[in-house]
MARKE-395947 format. One line per 3 residues: number of its first residue (from 1); their letters; for each residue x, y, z of N, C-alpha, C. Coordinates in steps of 0.001 Angstrom, whole numbers, plus 500000, padded with zeros to 6 digits. Layout:
N
NUM> a> X:Y:Z:X:Y:Z:X:Y:Z  ... $
This chain:
392
1> mas> 500842:498796:500000:500000:500000:500000:500875:501250:500000  500477:502256:499221:501237:503491:499150:500994:504337:500394  502058:505010:500825:501953:505903:501981:502052:507351:501516 $
4> tli> 501418:508256:502286:501410:509673:501956:501770:510474:503193  502709:511392:503046:503066:512329:504104:502296:513624:503874  501485:514017:504854:500788:515305:504809:501553:516257:505716 $
7> tgi> 502064:517305:505132:502890:518241:505884:502357:519663:505683  503025:520636:506285:502537:522009:506221:501298:522214:507074  501133:521412:508122:499959:521485:508990:500242:522470:510124 $
10> sel> 499493:523553:510179:499698:524532:511250:499251:523991:512601  498130:523281:512607:497611:522655:513824:496974:521326:513439  497420:520257:514072:496857:518939:513856:496072:518533:515098 $
13> vtn> 494776:518351:514939:493928:517865:516034:493918:516349:515958  494468:515695:516968:494532:514234:516954:493440:513579:517796  492933:514288:518821:492038:513689:519817:492671:512474:520485 $
16> dph> 493969:512495:520606:494671:511415:521295:494215:511406:522755  493597:510307:523220:493085:510294:524596:494181:510353:525647  495419:510116:525247:496534:510144:526195:497247:511488:526223 $
19> asd> 496784:512442:525412:497444:513751:525359:497102:514572:526597  497885:515606:526820:497683:516452:527999:496565:517464:527800  496163:517720:526539:495071:518646:526269:493934:517904:525583 $
22> llg> 492753:518496:525590:491555:517815:525097:491692:517359:523657  492251:518201:522803:492316:517893:521373:493588:517168:520967  494525:517004:521876:495791:516390:521482:496425:517136:520330 $
25> avv> 496386:518465:520393:496822:519296:519274:498336:519323:519148  498806:519258:517908:500226:519363:517584:500389:520516:516608  501267:521475:516921:501514:522596:516008:502699:522279:515126 $
28> daa> 502731:522924:513944:503788:522653:512948:503956:521152:512790  502873:520515:512389:502765:519061:512463:502814:518411:511085  502874:517090:511121:502769:516266:509922:502027:514990:510290 $
31> lvv> 501563:514318:509248:500798:513088:509423:501124:512150:508277  501290:510883:508566:501545:509888:507526:500350:508949:507433  499841:508812:506211:498755:507887:505909:499341:506697:505165 $
34> dgd> 498982:505490:505603:499412:504270:504918:498152:503481:504579  497826:503416:503295:496575:502802:502905:495416:503644:503408  494504:503018:504157:493359:503764:504675:493507:504107:506150 $
37> rva> 494739:503984:506684:494959:504196:508113:496012:505270:508382  495903:505867:509551:496948:506772:510028:498118:505920:510511  499305:506241:510021:500491:505481:510414:501360:506225:511413 $
40> wtg> 501328:507582:511359:502216:508362:512241:501670:509782:512322  501817:510410:513486:501552:511831:513648:502611:512434:514553  502895:513710:514370:503863:514366:515244:504393:515642:514634 $
43> pah> 505423:516230:515252:506042:517439:514707:506621:517190:513318  506481:518171:512438:506897:517982:511054:508371:517651:510931  509200:518222:511818:510642:517986:511660:511041:516565:512017 $
46> lap> 510134:515795:512595:510418:514392:512936:509740:513413:511989  509075:513914:510960:508261:513052:510112:509107:512036:509347  508659:510803:509272:509360:509805:508467:509083:510009:506983 $
49> aad> 509835:509329:506166:509634:509396:504718:508374:508629:504328  507810:509004:503182:506648:508315:502641:506773:508276:501130  505889:507521:500491:505965:507373:499037:505653:508676:498317 $
52> tav> 504665:509423:498846:504308:510703:498253:504123:511720:499373  504070:512985:499002:503892:514040:500002:502866:515048:499509  502097:515578:500460:501122:516630:500195:501359:517737:501200 $
55> dvg> 501530:518972:500717:501722:520129:501597:500413:520908:501645  499815:521038:502838:498531:521738:502953:498706:523229:503214  499920:523724:503188:500158:525155:503144:499790:525930:504393 $
58> gra> 500087:525390:505558:499838:526123:506791:498396:526087:507255  497653:525084:506834:496262:524928:507257:496150:523961:508430  495005:523998:509091:494730:523067:510176:494129:521781:509615 $
61> vlp> 494438:520680:510270:493890:519369:509909:493204:518783:511133  491969:518331:510952:491148:517778:512024:490647:516396:511626  490257:515577:512587:489534:514353:512222:488251:514719:511489 $
64> gwv> 487826:513870:510579:486547:514111:509935:485416:514115:510949  484396:514904:510668:483245:514945:511572:482553:513591:511623  482087:513225:512796:481312:512003:512971:479891:512429:513343 $
67> dsh> 479009:512416:512365:477632:512875:512555:476786:511670:512985  476510:511592:514275:475898:510390:514843:474384:510435:514903  473762:511417:514249:472295:511508:514284:471813:512249:513055 $
70> shl> 471208:511522:512110:470611:512174:510948:469438:511354:510443  468563:512025:509697:467370:511405:509093:467369:511789:507607  468158:511123:506813:468353:511577:505433:467404:510948:504432 $
73> vfa> 466744:509850:504804:465896:509149:503843:464484:509725:503932  464206:510676:503072:462893:511303:503077:462639:511958:501721  461397:512331:501529:461019:513114:500358:460150:514281:500836 $
76> gdr> 460001:515264:499982:459144:516391:500310:459891:517550:500936  459132:518577:501271:459691:519847:501727:458784:520420:502806  459397:520960:503864:458598:521557:504938:459052:522986:505231 $
79> aae> 459430:523685:504169:459890:525066:504337:458786:525963:504877  457548:525702:504482:456445:526531:504976:456261:526355:506478  456478:525141:506954:456409:524885:508397:457495:525665:509133 $
82> fea> 458695:525696:508560:459777:526478:509160:459399:527952:509215  458873:528459:508120:458482:529863:508077:457436:530166:509151  456494:529243:509326:455449:529454:510331:456054:529503:511737 $
85> rmt> 457034:528650:511993:457681:528678:513313:458391:530004:513543  458975:530547:512513:459684:531809:512663:458726:532972:512958  457450:532741:512717:456458:533782:513018:455594:533417:514214 $
88> gtp> 456022:532388:514980:455387:532135:516255:454672:530823:516440  454529:529999:515410:453874:528702:515569:454826:527743:516268  454445:527121:517380:455365:526232:518093:455604:524931:517347 $
91> yaa> 456784:524319:517574:457122:523040:516968:456363:521926:517663  455887:520941:516886:455245:519753:517447:455682:518548:516627  455772:517386:517273:456260:516185:516595:455343:515737:515466 $
94> ggi> 454081:516164:515465:453128:515713:514463:453490:516087:513039  454348:517077:512838:454755:517448:511488:455468:516339:510750  455979:515355:511485:456658:514210:510870:455734:513516:509872 $
97> rtt> 454445:513489:510167:453511:512747:509306:453444:513344:507905  453704:514631:507775:453740:515256:506448:454829:514628:505593  455996:514438:506191:457106:513833:505466:456842:512356:505184 $
100> vaa> 456149:511679:506087:455834:510267:505881:455049:510085:504582  454051:510905:504363:453241:510765:503152:454090:510945:501894  454965:511937:501888:455812:512180:500710:456821:511059:500512 $
103> tra> 457365:510528:501596:458368:509469:501498:457748:508183:500979  456574:507854:501443:455902:506650:500947:455643:506744:499448  455375:507948:498953:455058:508137:497534:456292:508141:496639 $
106> atd> 457468:508314:497213:458697:508407:496425:459193:507024:496012  459871:506965:494885:460478:505712:494445:461810:505485:495148  462303:504255:495112:463621:503964:495673:464689:504828:495014 $
109> eql> 464569:505012:493714:465566:505800:492992:465546:507256:493440  464369:507800:493662:464269:509177:494141:464848:509323:495546  464557:508376:496415:465101:508437:497771:466623:508311:497748 $
112> tah> 467127:507403:496926:468582:507202:496850:469284:508458:496338  468722:509077:495314:469329:510298:494773:469323:511414:495804  468260:511508:496583:468177:512556:497600:469195:512331:498706 $
115> vaa> 469336:511079:499156:470348:510786:500182:471741:511076:499637  471991:510688:498389:473299:510940:497785:473631:512428:497785  472648:513255:497475:472878:514697:497454:473214:515222:498846 $
118> lvg> 472493:514756:499856:472744:515226:501222:474079:514718:501752  474413:513467:501472:475715:512945:501899:476832:513690:501190  476615:514053:499927:477601:514869:499224:477824:516211:499899 $
121> emr> 476725:516860:500335:476857:518104:501101:477690:517878:502358  477405:516793:503046:478126:516497:504288:479611:516289:504031  479921:515513:502995:481329:515263:502665:482064:516573:502397 $
124> rqg> 481443:517450:501634:482113:518709:501292:482358:519579:502520  481606:519352:503585:481785:520115:504819:482569:519343:505876  483152:518215:505480:484084:517512:506360:483539:516315:507098 $
127> ttt> 482279:515938:506865:481729:514767:507542:482193:513509:506833  482800:512612:507590:483317:511372:507021:482592:510134:507528  481906:510245:508637:481076:509150:509145:479700:509716:509458 $
130> vei> 478657:509051:508984:477301:509540:509219:476404:508368:509588  475573:508595:510590:474508:507662:510944:473246:508132:510240  472464:507183:509708:471231:507523:509006:470102:506658:509551 $
133> ksg> 469010:507310:509925:467840:506622:510466:466762:506448:509404  465925:505438:509611:464650:505384:508912:463667:506226:509725  462370:505970:509577:461403:506677:510406:460402:507521:509652 $
136> ygl> 460553:507612:508319:459578:508349:507520:458794:507418:506594  458839:506115:506900:458043:505151:506148:456865:504671:506970  457180:504115:508143:456190:503699:509141:455237:502614:508644 $
139> tvr> 455643:501902:507582:455027:500637:507193:456153:499618:507091  455804:498349:507078:456829:497310:506969:457670:497532:505717  457016:497730:504595:457738:497894:503330:458589:499157:503330 $
142> dea> 458018:500261:503768:458719:501543:503628:459853:501697:504625  459736:501122:505810:460858:501156:506740:462012:500295:506231  461707:499113:505716:462765:498234:505204:463471:498864:504010 $
145> rsl> 462701:499460:503100:463368:500035:501922:464132:501301:502282  463654:502056:503264:464410:503224:503708:465777:502817:504236  465808:501764:505024:467088:501295:505563:467974:500703:504477 $
148> ava> 467377:500036:503497:468178:499509:502391:468821:500642:501602  468094:501742:501419:468671:502926:500774:469802:503488:501614  469567:503665:502911:470589:504229:503793:471843:503378:503811 $
151> rqf> 471679:502062:503738:472832:501163:503848:473782:501298:502664  473328:501899:501571:474229:502143:500445:475288:503194:500781  475046:503990:501839:475913:505122:502145:476642:505001:503474 $
154> tee> 476196:504136:504350:476814:504017:505666:476476:502677:506297  477371:502206:507143:477085:501022:507953:476325:501394:509217  476281:502694:509537:475621:503157:510772:474167:503495:510466 $
157> ttf> 473361:502443:510301:471949:502612:509988:471107:502277:511210  470034:503028:511386:469193:502915:512579:467732:502752:512197  467107:501704:512736:465680:501463:512534:464894:502333:513511 $
160> lga> 464122:503278:512963:463311:504189:513769:461847:504061:513366  461350:502838:513347:459931:502658:513097:459090:503335:514157  459635:503415:515378:458938:504088:516486:459291:505571:516502 $
163> hvv> 458938:506257:515402:459175:507694:515275:457931:508445:515759  456813:508175:515128:455497:508605:515611:454510:507502:515263  453342:507539:515883:452270:506620:515520:451557:507196:514299 $
166> pad> 451430:506419:513220:450740:506950:512039:449308:507367:512355  448812:508291:511570:447443:508785:511768:446444:507637:511675  445403:507730:512480:444319:506747:512474:444808:505332:512784 $
169> tdp> 445816:505232:513647:446374:503937:514039:446346:503820:515553  445957:502657:516045:445963:502419:517480:447411:502308:517967  447812:503072:518993:449204:503031:519450:449682:501634:519853 $
172> gay> 448852:500900:520584:449259:499563:520988:449469:498642:519808  448557:498693:518849:448698:497864:517655:449932:498264:516851  450222:499572:516842:451402:499999:516080:452694:499520:516749 $
175> vdl> 452769:499567:518067:453948:499041:518758:454111:497550:518466  453010:496825:518401:453085:495403:518046:453644:495226:516639  453244:496106:515726:453773:496036:514361:455270:496332:514340 $
178> vtg> 455676:497388:515060:457095:497773:515095:457956:496657:515670  457483:496011:516714:458280:494978:517389:458133:493608:516735  457256:493502:515753:457033:492228:515080:457453:492267:513624 $
181> pml> 456496:492307:512693:456831:492236:511266:457751:493346:510773  457582:494573:511297:458429:495669:510828:459877:495455:511252  460073:495066:512475:461425:494788:512961:462067:493652:512176 $
184> eaa> 461297:492602:511902:461827:491466:511147:462311:491897:509763  461552:492791:509116:461946:493255:507781:463104:494237:507820  463174:495041:508903:464184:496101:508977:465529:495617:509493 $
187> aph> 465520:494633:510384:466740:494245:511093:467907:493879:510180  467692:493204:509043:468854:492864:508200:469607:494075:507657  468974:495247:507669:469588:496452:507105:470071:497427:508181 $
190> arw> 469957:497071:509452:470197:498041:510523:471241:497537:511506  471939:498485:512133:472825:498206:513250:472185:498612:514575  471357:499661:514547:470790:500266:515741:469264:500254:515673 $
193> idv> 468644:500435:516837:467212:500667:516929:466984:501873:517830  466018:502700:517470:465800:503982:518132:464310:504167:518380  463969:504997:519348:462586:505332:519671:462520:506821:520003 $
196> fce> 461471:507488:519546:461214:508868:519934:460357:508817:521201  461018:508896:522353:460353:508808:523649:460006:510227:524094  458770:510635:523796:458419:512040:523963:456911:512198:523954 $
199> ega> 456417:513286:524537:454997:513603:524417:454621:513710:522937  453526:513068:522568:453106:513069:521181:453724:511958:520366  454599:511158:520980:455243:510050:520277:455052:508762:521098 $
202> fda> 456098:508289:521807:456027:507028:522543:456405:507243:523999  455668:506569:524903:455976:506710:526322:457077:505739:526724  457470:505788:527991:458612:504997:528443:458356:503499:528327 $
205> gqa> 457142:503066:528639:456836:501649:528531:456906:501161:527101  456364:501937:526176:456441:501563:524764:457882:501573:524269  458648:502571:524694:460055:502634:524290:460823:501425:524804 $
208> rav> 460576:501047:526029:461258:499887:526606:460943:498621:525796  459680:498463:525410:459280:497285:524650:459959:497235:523284  460024:498391:522612:460667:498441:521293:462156:498141:521403 $
211> laa> 462824:498732:522374:464257:498499:522539:464545:497058:522903  463706:496459:523734:463909:495053:524109:463755:494133:522902  462766:494428:522058:462584:493615:520858:463782:493747:519923 $
214> gaa> 464294:494963:519796:465472:495150:518965:466685:494424:519500  466890:494504:520807:468033:493813:521422:467956:492310:521201  466739:491770:521184:466567:490328:521019:467021:489837:519646 $
217> vgl> 467055:490738:518653:467528:490345:517315:468882:490984:516998  469562:491513:518013:470932:491981:517837:471109:493440:517506  470039:494243:517579:470181:495675:517312:470468:496409:518617 $
220> rgr> 471418:497311:518575:471767:498098:519753:470864:499319:519850  470572:499732:521099:469569:500753:521310:470125:502154:521471  469297:503129:521088:469536:504539:521337:468162:505203:521453 $
223> lha> 468107:506418:521896:466830:507081:522131:466868:508552:521719  465756:509040:521170:465429:510467:521165:464720:510725:522497  465138:511711:523247:464491:511928:524547:464673:513355:525037 $
226> nql> 463673:513809:525828:463744:515097:526521:463977:516253:525554  463353:516168:524389:463464:517250:523408:462423:518338:523646  461190:517935:523884:460084:518895:523946:459731:519295:525368 $
229> tyg> 460067:518442:526330:459781:518746:527726:460551:517763:528611  460460:517932:529912:461053:516981:530844:460307:515654:530717  461033:514550:530857:460406:513242:530726:461333:512135:531161 $
232> pgv> 460887:510882:531008:461638:509740:531528:462695:509182:530589  462792:509717:529366:463627:509089:528356:465099:509008:528705  465664:510101:529223:467097:510104:529556:467389:509077:530643 $
235> rla> 466539:509022:531650:466755:508047:532723:466597:506613:532215  465676:506397:531291:465513:505067:530698:466760:504673:529919  467303:505595:529156:468522:505300:528386:469663:504895:529306 $
238> ael> 469826:505630:530392:470896:505305:531336:470640:503967:532006  469404:503725:532396:469063:502454:533048:469382:501258:532157  469088:501392:530866:469301:500291:529930:470741:500218:529430 $
241> glv> 471580:501174:529828:472973:501168:529384:473142:501471:527915  472253:502308:527358:472366:502651:525946:473632:503466:525701  474170:503322:524517:475390:504050:524171:475136:505548:524162 $
244> avd> 473968:505959:523645:473709:507397:523502:472230:507689:523663  471948:508892:524114:470594:509431:524150:470660:510838:523566  469729:511156:522671:469874:512336:521835:468788:513383:522108 $
247> hct> 469152:514620:521937:468406:515858:522201:468777:516401:523579  468239:515828:524660:468648:516229:526027:468491:517731:526252  467397:518291:525768:467163:519720:525895:466644:520085:527282 $
250> yla> 465725:519290:527792:465112:519545:529099:465591:518487:530090  466511:518874:530971:467108:517933:531908:466956:518423:533342  466418:517577:534193:466428:517828:535625:467809:517482:536177 $
253> dad> 468091:517946:537382:469380:517633:537996:469603:516130:538071  468530:515385:538356:468654:513927:538448:469027:513315:537101  468530:513892:535996:468894:513393:534667:470383:513574:534405 $
256> vat> 470903:514739:534760:472323:515019:534549:473177:514066:535371  472818:513883:536619:473578:512975:537487:473533:511551:536951  472381:511135:536473:472237:509787:535931:473107:509590:534694 $
259> lad> 473135:510588:533817:473991:510503:532641:475461:510400:533038  475869:511206:533998:477269:511184:534434:477643:509821:535006  476737:509228:535763:477027:507938:536393:477007:506786:535397 $
262> sgt> 476158:506894:534376:475966:505771:533457:477005:505699:532358  477561:506844:531974:478467:506871:530828:477756:506987:529493  476428:507028:529485:475680:507214:528245:476002:508583:527645 $
265> vat> 476300:508605:526363:476648:509851:525686:475391:510695:525482  475471:511967:525824:474394:512922:525544:474703:513593:524210  473903:513269:523192:474103:513861:521872:473237:515100:521745 $
268> llp> 473869:516248:521571:473177:517522:521471:473057:517912:520002  471931:518529:519658:471572:518781:518264:471196:520254:518090  472181:521148:518098:471883:522587:518133:471131:523095:516923 $
271> gve> 471215:522394:515789:470435:522805:514627:468940:522757:514889  468537:521852:515791:467114:521748:516132:466646:523010:516837  467386:523436:517823:466977:524636:518568:467027:525884:517685 $
274> fst> 467973:525931:516762:468015:527038:515808:466724:527073:514984  466264:525883:514571:465122:525798:513668:463770:525851:514379  463737:525447:515653:462456:525393:516363:462265:526533:517361 $
277> rqp> 463335:527266:517632:463311:528352:518623:463035:527849:520038  463338:526595:520289:463318:526098:521650:464602:526533:522361  464647:526409:523681:465901:526700:524388:467002:525728:523961 $
280> ypd> 468216:526229:523880:469347:525356:523578:469689:524508:524801  470172:523273:524587:470665:522484:525721:471842:523190:526398  471999:522957:527676:473092:523557:528449:474268:522598:528463 $
283> arr> 475095:522681:527439:476242:521787:527350:477225:522009:528491  477366:523269:528915:478298:523574:530010:477929:522777:531259  476650:522739:531567:476163:521996:532735:476512:520513:532624 $
286> lld> 476337:519955:531446:476645:518540:531243:478138:518260:531364  478940:519075:530688:480388:518860:530718:480944:519023:532125  480479:520026:532848:480969:520247:534207:480585:519110:535140 $
289> agv> 479507:518390:534802:479085:517251:535613:479802:515957:535222  480611:516024:534161:481353:514838:533740:480634:513978:532720  479612:514535:532044:478875:513794:531028:479635:513843:529708 $
292> rva> 479714:512725:529018:480302:512692:527679:479291:513288:526702  479728:514241:525882:478832:514985:524998:479248:514791:523543  478259:514596:522698:478466:514596:521248:477627:515716:520643 $
295> ias> 478030:516163:519461:477239:517108:518664:476961:516457:517318  475713:516529:516870:475346:515992:515566:474383:516956:514881  474109:516704:513611:473304:517644:512823:471810:517439:512984 $
298> dcn> 471362:516198:513203:469943:515845:513142:469339:516303:511827  470095:516179:510745:469604:516651:509448:468289:515953:509109  467229:516739:509007:465901:516224:508687:465082:517367:508118 $
301> pgs> 463968:517076:507448:463261:518150:506743:462396:519030:507631  462174:518622:508890:461254:519359:509724:461902:520257:510751  462709:519678:511625:463211:520439:512775:464665:520852:512673 $
304> sft> 465405:520390:511647:466820:520779:511538:467334:520433:510149  466965:521221:509160:467385:520871:507804:468744:521501:507482  469744:521047:508227:471129:521423:507953:471980:520170:507893 $
307> ssi> 472912:520153:506963:473878:519057:506872:475245:519493:507392  475313:520669:507982:476596:521307:508284:477009:521138:509742  477968:520291:509991:478544:520198:511335:479314:521476:511690 $
310> pfc> 480030:522132:510773:480645:523409:511156:479632:524415:511698  478452:524483:511116:477402:525357:511627:477000:524941:513040  476851:523632:513260:476478:523136:514590:477570:523425:515615 $
313> val> 478828:523321:515217:479935:523658:516117:479855:525126:516514  479628:525996:515560:479528:527432:515875:478354:527712:516811  477211:527063:516583:476070:527230:517477:476389:526738:518885 $
316> avr> 477083:525616:518979:477412:525063:520289:478286:526016:521091  479189:526694:520416:480054:527662:521096:479269:528902:521483  478481:529412:520562:477754:530661:520797:476576:530507:521762 $
319> emg> 475881:529359:521686:474601:529236:522382:474579:528198:523508  475571:527310:523571:475465:526195:524511:476587:526155:525542  477418:527177:525552:478431:527269:526595:479669:526430:526392 $
322> mtp> 479927:525985:525183:481106:525167:524914:482252:526043:524419  483475:525621:524712:484634:526243:524097:484779:525685:522685  485507:526374:521805:485734:525801:520477:486341:524408:520530 $
325> aea> 487283:524181:521444:487889:522852:521549:486865:521814:521973  486007:522147:522931:484992:521193:523386:484005:520863:522275  483632:521874:521495:482682:521637:520410:483290:520755:519324 $
328> vha> 484540:521015:518955:485217:520181:517961:485354:518752:518477  485734:518610:519735:485885:517274:520318:484543:516541:520310  483465:517244:520626:482142:516622:520670:481681:516176:519289 $
331> ats> 482077:516897:518240:481650:516575:516881:482554:515553:516202  483603:515153:516870:484525:514148:516313:484605:512948:517262  485379:513070:518317:485511:511988:519284:484189:511676:519972 $
334> gga> 483405:512715:520299:482110:512495:520937:481149:511748:520034  481115:512124:518756:480270:511413:517808:480683:509968:517649  481996:509728:517643:482481:508351:517559:482036:507543:518772 $
337> aal> 482123:508150:519959:481672:507460:521168:480184:507146:521096  479396:508065:520536:477956:507844:520412:477624:506710:519459  478548:506355:518600:478385:505218:517692:479218:504018:518129 $
340> dra> 479837:504138:519296:480692:503074:519829:481783:502688:518826  482428:503722:518284:483495:503524:517308:484800:504074:517871  485856:503274:517817:487177:503717:518244:488089:503998:517060 $
343> dvg> 487621:503701:515846:488471:503829:514665:488290:505146:513939  487307:505954:514356:487057:507237:513717:486988:508307:514800  486973:509582:514357:486894:510674:515317:488209:511038:515952 $
346> rlv> 489293:510431:515510:490624:510739:516031:491649:510466:514940  492797:511092:515039:493891:510884:514097:495101:510413:514879  495105:509136:515178:496194:508477:515892:496553:507224:515110 $
349> pga> 497772:506701:515275:498147:505494:514529:497139:504365:514712  496723:503804:513588:495753:502728:513580:494337:503170:513283  494020:504457:513465:492685:504965:513169:492500:505096:511662 $
352> rad> 491252:505115:511224:490982:505394:509826:491494:506781:509464  492050:506901:508282:492572:508187:507822:491442:509003:507215  490490:509353:508087:489367:510219:507738:489646:511586:508333 $
355> llv> 489810:512599:507504:490221:513902:508014:489685:515019:507141  489755:516229:507681:489382:517412:506928:490494:518444:507057  490608:519268:506029:491589:520352:505998:490836:521674:506002 $
358> lda> 491183:522542:506967:490546:523853:507078:491386:524916:506385  490727:525834:505714:491422:526999:505176:491544:528037:506287  492242:527622:507339:492423:528432:508545:493554:527797:509345 $
361> psh> 494214:528562:510208:495351:528006:510947:494964:527222:512193  493687:527270:512598:493299:526678:513870:491838:526267:513845  491497:525299:514691:490099:524877:514849:489221:526007:515358 $
364> rhl> 489807:526993:516019:489015:528094:516586:488240:528859:515514  488745:528860:514302:488110:529621:513229:486737:529065:512866  486438:527830:513242:485119:527280:512953:484017:528080:513643 $
367> ayr> 484279:528534:514855:483316:529386:515555:483575:530861:515296  484833:531205:515082:485233:532601:514855:484700:533122:513523  484575:532234:512530:484118:532636:511195:482889:531812:510788 $
370> pgv> 481790:531947:511524:480620:531114:511244:480034:531376:509869  479604:530291:509237:478978:530411:507923:479939:530461:506760  481237:530525:507050:482247:530568:505981:482646:529137:505627 $
373> plv> 482689:528761:504361:483047:527392:503971:484546:527140:504119  484968:526849:505334:486389:526723:505637:486983:525366:505257  486171:524335:505100:486709:523013:504769:487108:522995:503299 $
376> tst> 488406:522861:503053:488902:522888:501676:489018:521507:501069  489184:520479:501899:489198:519113:501382:488834:518152:502495  488254:517050:502091:487877:515978:502999:488543:514697:502521 $
379> wlg> 489230:514020:503419:489887:512752:503106:489100:511625:503750  488797:510630:502955:488038:509485:503436:488830:508217:503136  489166:507493:504212:489941:506270:504021:491269:506491:503345 $
382> grp> 491925:507625:503676:493287:507856:503205:493411:508560:501888  492295:509021:501325:492418:509761:500062:491395:510879:499998  491782:511986:499363:490843:513103:499238:489676:512718:498361 $
385> tga> 488518:513207:498697:487336:512836:497938:486401:514015:497793  485839:514127:496612:484755:515056:496396:483517:514294:495967  483665:512967:495996:482575:512112:495560:482276:511078:496627 $
388> lvg> 481176:510378:496455:480815:509341:497400:481631:508091:497094  482220:507498:498117:483096:506348:497895:482724:505180:498782  481458:505049:499144:481029:503860:499865:480860:504087:501344 $
391> ps> 480427:503041:502052:480079:503167:503463:481254:503526:504351  480958:504247:505426:481947:504516:506460:481231:504718:507775 $
């Protein structure tokens, strides 16, 4: 396998867990890629030889973003709903049903092309690993095909049949469908199972039943919880030992303590609060309590139609009490933890050579220059890419 020396790095963010600082940052750095893996990192003057060399011209290099929460398989548009929220209409989970109707009507080819376009946007902004959920089909056929579409782009696929109860459907009967025939059809295409445990969606007992059924066929659990109000979802996630619980907007002191004790990752989704005008989660409170935090896009057509992790990083710094380093760490190493991945979200020997190059000397510019397209190149599996190159 050919090796490549990347040099001219003003700041290299490694996220080395053994480093003395959070980001494991190295200034005037270099990195060696061998095949699809990182082979060496350190000061440029100590760099070993490689088959080829690339000089990034004094730019910063970071691990690729790990977006651990997205809903990319959908059809239709909800821009009018967004406009209404901006003029005072409150957000409610029921808007999901609008997207369900459009998604059911779309062909597999239309859904695949739409996901490809969104993943392309993500790649251009530095995202190298993305989780994709179903949840806009809500029938046996449409949930299975949504996951089959998602699996073309990532191995991190999540069955979210328990997104909302379809209109004119008995909730108990629908939970039976989700835990029975729908799960059977979806499981071959999924790694994870998720539930929207929230007012207007599924209660704690229903969520527990869905997660237990998923675990019985080998799917690992995660939860949407505490997005719209205080509730039992975060505590349920911790009790069940789930890897991650997402949203975490409304947290009681007991919820924070439970998260800290359990080790469950709190995935924060600042694009949602931007789009819904709800209060932002208090990341400072979580971090100070010792909770592991991730940041993800929650890219979806209703409550957060952004594919941009740089935008989410800037929001986290401005609105959620995070430092630039904490926000970058949450969107890389934190996202990897939320997916239980040790091979991504860091640039250390043996990790996947998934990285981004900023047209800036430091990670701080992501928050300092919000809205500016600072990512000049994205490397996936050891090579720069502007195109889709398979699952990660």
